[in-house]
N, C-alpha and C positions, 0 to 999 in steps of 0.2 A: 411559603411552602404550604400545600392544603395535606392535612391528614385523614385517614379513613381510622379512627379507634388508633391504635398505635402504628399501624403500618403506613409508608408512604404510598403516593400514587407513581403507577411507575413514568406519567411521563413528566413530572416533579423532581424526575432522578439527575443528578449532572451527569457528564460522561464519565468523570472517575470513577461514580458509584455506580453504574451501569459497567463498568470495567468489571468491578469490584464484586458487582452480584455476576457476572458470568464465570469469573473465578472460583467462587464459590460453590457455582453451581457443576463445575466442570468436576471439581474435587468430591461432589456426594456422587455423581453418575459415577465415578471411578469406582468408590467406596462400593458402589450396587453390582458392577460390574463382577468386582472381585469377590462380594457373596455369591454371585449366584455361581463365579468360578467354582467357589469351596465348596458349595452343596453340590456340584454335580461331579464334581473332581475324581470321586468312586466307582458312580456307576457309568458316568459318561465323561469318561477323560477328554475327548476329542472336543468336545461343544466345551466343556472347560477351558481348554485352550484357544478357544476363540472367545471368550470373554477375557481370559489374562490378556490379550494381547489387546482388545478393544479398552479395556483399564490402562494399556500402557500406551494409548493413543491420547485418551482422555488426560491422561498425565501430560505429554505432550503438548497439548493445547493449551492444559494451566500455564504452563513453563512457558511458550509463547505467551499467553498474556501477561503474564506475572512482569514478563521484559518489557513488554507494550507498557505495561503503567509504570514501569519503572523510568523509562526513556520519558515519558510525558507528565506525570504526576511524582515521580518520585518515589522512596522504599514505603513509607506506610500506607498501607491497604485498608479504608475504611470497612467496619466489621459490617456488613447486610449480607442478608440470606433470603431465600424465598420465600421464607414465611413474613417476611419485614416489609414484603410490596405488594399490595393492593392488586389483583388482577394478574400477576403474576401466574404461568403456569406451574402447577405442584406436583410432585412425583406423587403418584397414588403407593398408598403403604402395600400395595400385595407384595412387593420385595421381601417385605418380613416376615411372610407368611413360610410357614415350614413346610416341606413337600410341594412344593409348585409341581404341575406335568412339567416336564421336558417343553410341551410347545409351549405352554401357557409361559415360558420365561425364554423362548426365543421371542415370542411376539411380543412382549412388555419390552423386551430391547429396543424391536425394530420402533415399539409406540414411542420410546424414549427421544429416539432421534427426530422421528416427526416430528412431532410434539416440539422439542427445542428449536427446529427447524423454520416450523410456521411461526412459531410466537415472534421469531427474531424479524421474521420476512414483516409480521404485521408491525410490528415495531418501529420497523426502520421505512415503511411505508408512513405511517403517522408524525415520523422525528422532521421537524422544522431545521432545526441546524445543518448546516451542512455536514459535518464533523462527524457529530450523532450519527446521522443516516449511513455515512458509510461504515464508521464500528458497526452499527446492528445490521449493515450487511455482508461484512466480513465474517462478523460471527453467524450469520445465518449461512453463509457459504460454508464454514468450519461443519455446522451440522449436518450439511448434504453431504459434506466430504467425511463422516463420520459413516455413514450406513454407507458409500462406496467399500472403506475400509472391513468394515463388519462383512460385506460381500466377497471382499479380496481373502480375509482372514478364514471365513469358511470355506472356501474353493482349497486353501494352504492345507488346514487342520480338521476339513471333514468331507472326506472324498463321499462319493453314491452308497459306496458299501458300506461304512462307519455310518453315515446318516441311517440308512435301511435299520444298518442293524442297534442302533439308539432309539431310533423309533421302536423298534421290535420291542427291547426291553422296557420301555416305557408304558407301551400297550401290555404286556405282561404284567407290570406292575400294578395298573390300574384294574387288571383283570382280577391280579389275587386279594386287591387292597378293597374294591369298591363291590364289583362284581359276582365275584364268588361267593363273600359271605351274603351278600343281598340275596344271590339268588337262592342260597341253602335256607334264609329266613324267608324267603315268599313261598317256596314248598313246604317248608312247614307249616306256615301259618295258612295256605289254602290249603293244602289236603286235611292235617292233622284237625285241625279243629272242624274240618267235616262231620265226622262220626257226631261230637258232642250237639251241635248245631242242629244238625236234622233230625240226629235221634230226641231230642227236645221237641224239635216243631213237631214232630210226629206224636210223639208222645202226650205231648200236651193240648196240640193244636193253640195255642196261646201264643200269639206273635211279640207282647212286650217282655212273657218269660223267656222267648229264642233269643231276643236281642241281649237282654241280660246275661245269660249263659253265653251267648256268643261274643260279647263285649267281653267281659271277664276272662273266657278261653283266652280269645286274641291279646290283651295285653298280659294275662301273665304269662301266654308262651313270649310274647317280646322279649320281656324283661327276661324271662330264662334264656332265649337264645342271645340276647345281646352279653348278659354278663359271663354267659358259657364261649361267647366266640371271645371274647374279651381277653377271659382267664386262661383259654388254652392254647395259646400262644404266644409272646411277645414280639413275635418279626421278626429280630434280632438273627437267628440261624437261618429260619426259614424264608427269609426275605417276602414275606408276603405284609410287612407294611405295620404302620401304626393298630395295634390292639383295639384303641379307643375307636379310630375310626370304621375298625373292623365291625367293632361291636354296636356302632350304631347304624353301620350299614343291614346287619342281621336283625337285630332287634326292631328296627323301623320297620324293613320292609315284613318282617313276621308280622307284628302287628295289622301293617295295611292288609295284607293275606288274609287274615282272618277277619278284621271288621269289611273287606267287600260282600262278604255273601253273609252278613251278622246286620248291617246297615239295613236293607230292605223291610226286615222283620219289623222298622220301625212305622212300618204300614200296615193297619189294623185289619186289612182283611187277609187272613191265614192262605187261602190260595196265590190270591194276586203275589203276595210277599213271599212263596215260597218259587215262584214262578221267577220270577225276577231272580232272587237269588240263587238258581239253577241255572240263568243266563250268565251272572256276573260269575259263577264257578268255571263256566264254560270258558270264559273271557280269560281269567286268571289261567287257565292251564294252559290255554294258547298261547297266552304269553309268557309264559316260563318253556314251551317248545322253542319260541322265536329267540327269547334270550339265551338256553341252550346252543342253539344253531349259530345264531350270530356271534357269540364272546367264546364261547367254549367250545366251538366248533365241533360240537355233538350232531351225526346224522342226522338229517331230520325225521327220517321214517323211526329210527331207535328212539329219540326223544318225545317223538310222540305217542310212541308205544309204551315207553316207560312213565308218565306223566300220567298220560289219558285213562290207563290201564290203573294205574295206584290210585286215580281219583275215583275210577267209577269202582274199584274195590271198598275204599274208604266209606264212600257215599251209602253205597248199598248196606253196608254194614252199621251205619248209623240209621238209614231208614229203618231196616229189619228190628233190630233193637228197639227203636222207637215204638214199634209200629206192635212190638210183642205183649 
């Protein structure tokens, strides 16, 4: 037998070992589907029921494979898993991540089934032994059947109305956890730093000093906003999601909003830097309007009036103070 490190080549496995590998793979996939179901059960019970059904299907296939092994090779099943075989498909660790989105979980499950089917088909085509080829072909057919089962279970447990409701809840959760804190941070970083940055710019006409003030204001505001968002709500009662994620979204976007019009002052020519900074401010404000309109469903004209007017007033205040 040839080895690659501590792993066996797939083509060197015996029929018994291939069957044992299929059994362990079915066990792993059933566990993954059950973890998906538990993660979704509270907020998305209909989709959780689909994954419960898919786990039961995997259990049924595992029992059928064990019975086939018992008939051909006896009671003792070799201990062999995916990680023991070079070139064997590996499940991505994405299922270990907390708070996966609903669409991501659905897509990952579909990917799991297609990946297993494709691997077994390729393995069957490369097999020289007729019995091994048949065995691998049967395994590929089982995996193809899994996806059909998933579609049937979805029709049973998740009608069009239920799916739309779950998708709406998932979108709302994304907005509450990422978009809303990020938007608040971007607004704070883009607008609140206008006054100190442009006050410094017009008071000193020194691009480097202006940049340093802008950098300090942006980073300081980002740290403050991040910690404030994370500490203000643990997400348990409000359902706004992880405070860490919200804090990161708010802090990063606050810093980005301020740095956008501070970075141009790395240019040594004052009026060139100021012109570019004002252009960046214009882009930032319209980005805020677009996000409000798209994700927060704020009417476009109202969002434009609020953001542009607010930004203009803060800029004017900074320019007047710096010129005084």
